[in-house]
Each structure stands twice: as structure tokens, then as C-alpha cells.
N, C-alpha and C positions, 0 to 999 in steps of 0.2 A: 198503591199508596206511595207517595214520594217520601224522601227522608225527613223533611220538615213535619209532615203529617205523622210519621212514625215517632218522631221525637215528642211531639205534643201528646200523642196517644199514650206513649210510655209514661209521661208525667201524670196524666189522668189515672192511668192504671195504678201508678205508685201511690197517688193520693187516696185512691180507694183502699189500697192495702193497709194504709196507716190511719184511715179515717176515724178509727175508734180510739186513737191516742190523742193527747191534749197538745195542740199546737195552733198557731195563727199564721196564715199566709201573708207575707209582705211582698214587696218588689213587683216585678213585671206581671206576675200572675194575679196579684191583687189589683193592679191597674185594670186588668181585663174585666173585672167585676163591675167597673164604674164607667169606663170609657170605651170608645171603639177598640176592639181587641187588637193587640199587637203581639207579634211572636216574641217569645222569650226563650233564651237558650237553657236557662236553669230555673229551678224553683227554690225560693227562699222561705223557710219556715222558722218561727220563733217558739222556743219552749222555755219553761221556767226553771227547770233543774237539769243537772247532768244525768240523773236517772231517767228522766223523760227522753233525753237524747239517746241514751243507751238502748232503751226499749225500741225506739224507732229505728236505730241503727241495726239492731238484730233483724228486724223485719226486712229492711233494705237489703241486707246481705243474703237473706233467704230468697229474695227474688232477683238476685244477680248483680247487685251493686257491690262495689269495692270501696273500702275506706281509703281516701286519698290524703297525701300530705298537702298542706295548705301552701299555695304559691306565695312567694315573698311580695309579689307586686299586686296582691289583692287590694283593691282600692279602699275597701271599708269592711267593717265587722270586727268584733272583738273575739270573744271565746266562741268558736264554732267548729263544727265538723262537716267535712265534705265527703259525699258519697257519689261515685260515678259509675255509670253502666254503659258499656260499649254496645252500640246498636250494630254498627258496621265498622270496618277499619277506618280510623281517623274520624269517626262520627259517634258521638256519645251524648248522654244526658246526665245532668248532675242535680243533686239535692244538697242544699246547704242548710244545716241545722244550727241556728244561732241560739246560744245558751245564756239565759239570764238577762241578756242585754244585746243591743245593737250599737256598735261603735262606728262613727264616721271618721276615718283616719285623716281626712283633710282638715276637719275642724275640731276633732277630738270630742265632739258632742256624743253623749251617750243617751240612748233611749232604753229605759228599763223594760224588761219583759212584762212586769206588772202593769205598766202604763199601756203597753201595746194590747195586752189582754183586756184591760178595762175599756179600751176603745176598739172593740172588735165585736162582730156578730156572725152568726151562721148565715151565709149568703149563697146565692147560686152562682157558680163559676161555669162559664161557657167557653168552649173551644173556639179557636180562631180558624184552624184548618180542618177540624173534624167536628162532626155532629155529636158532641159529648156535652153533658151537663152533670154537675156534681155539687151537692150542698156541703160546704166546708166553712170553717171559721176563718174570716178574712178581716184584716184591720179596716176600721172605718175610713171612709174617704177623706175626711178632714185630717185625721191623724196621719194617714198615708201622705197627704199633701205636705204636712209639716215635715215629715222625715225627708221627703224628696226635695223640698224647697231648701232645706239646710244643706243637704249633700250637694245639690246644684251641679252635678256633672251634666254633660250634654244630654244623656239619656233621661236623667231626672228632670231637666228643664222641659224637655218635650212632654214628659208625663204630666208635670204640674200644669202645663199649658192645656192639656186635654182634660184635666180634672177640674180646672178652675171654675168653669161654668156651673158645676154641680156642687160647689162647696155649700154646706148647710149653715155654717156659722163662721164667716170670714173674720169677725172680731176675735173669736176664740183662737182661730188659726194663727192670726197675727200675734196674739199674746203668747201662745205656746212657742212660736218661733223666737220671740223676743226673750223668753225665759232662758233660752239655751244658747243664743248667739246674737250678734249684732244684726237686727232685722234689715237695716239699711244696706249693710254690706252684702247680704244675700240678695236683697231686692235689686240692687244695681247690677249685680252679676246676672241675674235672671233677665232683667230688663234689657241689658246690652245684647244678650243672646237673642231674645225674642224680636227685637227691632232690627236685627241684622238682615241683610239681603238673603243670606243663605238659609235662614231658619225655616221658612215655609217649604222650600225644596226638601230639606232634611226631614221635616215633619211628614211630608207626603211619602217619602221613601220608607217610613216606618208604619204609618197609619193608612196609607193610600190617599186617594184624592179627597180633599176637603173643600166644600163649598166656600167661596170667598166671604159670604155673609156670616156663615158659621165661624169661620176663621177669625173674623173681626170681633164677633161676640166673645169668643174665648179669650182673645187678646185683651179686650176691655175688662173682662172679669178679673184677669190676672193682674193687669196694671192698676186697676182700682184698689187692689190690696195695699198699694203703696201710699194711698191717700190717707190723710189724717181723719 
């Protein structure tokens, strides 16, 4: 088993260890529940209270994680705790526990934990590099799309591109984005990235080869969101 497999296996084992606690998966591992799986370095979970975070933190420390200081250059998230477990020298896995809310530091948009929980369900999470499956609570696709569309970092834009074709309610998605930020500002940022010459190659580097017809269908679904 290579290091990437070991890291993903560790994440699944960790989620099994805390599965009886109350949390919602967001971020890259949530994307894997809806789109072609991509590898994610860490796992992000949301809890409603500090007490919930403390309970999970105790379990994490029991299975070898260490509570870490939060780096100053962390791109987003408000009140959260990071736990890291070293697999080998210079190779580790981390769990970020976001408490009460998720804050995007670029836009200062806040997603309340209650909103995330309200828009989540128990779903099947499948591994990318390992034959593992686990039923856990994961944020709904449309809500995940809203969060990533507003954050709009390069990784987020690749993710919303892959999620766009499976949106259940594009009207709701657009309204939720508009409630929190200037939709046109975010749309132009996403559109510029998706229409760039480098976008398809970058997407392939994360998700693997994507058929041209499928690529165009995803692009149309995403760009159609900007239509009135």
C-alpha cells in the first residue's frame, strides 16, 4: 500500500472511530460522495458546539492524533480545531473540526452549522484509492456547491465544475449564493477560470481523464447558472 492509500485508509478508519458522534462532512471528502472521487489531504467536519468538538478531539487523541496550532495562512474557516497524525516522516493526515460555523476568509461569508446540518443526509462515502465504503452524514450537493462557489479558490472551482451537472435545484443554489455575496462577482470569477486554456488540464490532473462530451455537459450546466 502506497502512502496516498495509507493516508486515505487512515481517514476512513478515523471516521469509523468517531461515527457515533454528531458531525457533517464538508470539503473534498464530501465532493467524493457526488462526483468522480479525487484525493484530499485532510478531512473537514462541522459540529454545532464546542462540547461536540471536545468529544471528537478526545477520540482523535486516543487513536494517535495530536492537537495542532492553526497556521496563520489557513485560507478559510473560523472557529476550528486541527488534529494531525503522522503516518511516516514528513507524511501525515489531518482532521479539521469546524465549530458552530464555517467562515470563508476571502469573502467573510459565514455558513452556520445549523444551515449545514439542515442541508445534510446520511450518505455512502467511497474511497478513491482503497476499496472502502462508509455511511456518514455529508452536506447535500447543492449546499456544498453554494459553499464552494462562494469560496471560489482554484480547487473549489474544479469541484463546482464536477458537481454542476448533478445540482438538484439550481434556482435555490443561485438564491443561496446571492443571499451571502454578489452572485455576479463569484460567477465571473468561476467563468474566467473555467474558460481558460489551462482549466481542462488542471481538472484532468485532479480527476483523471474526462471525456470531451462529458466535459462540455458539465461546463454548460455550470455556465447556465449565470443565465437569468
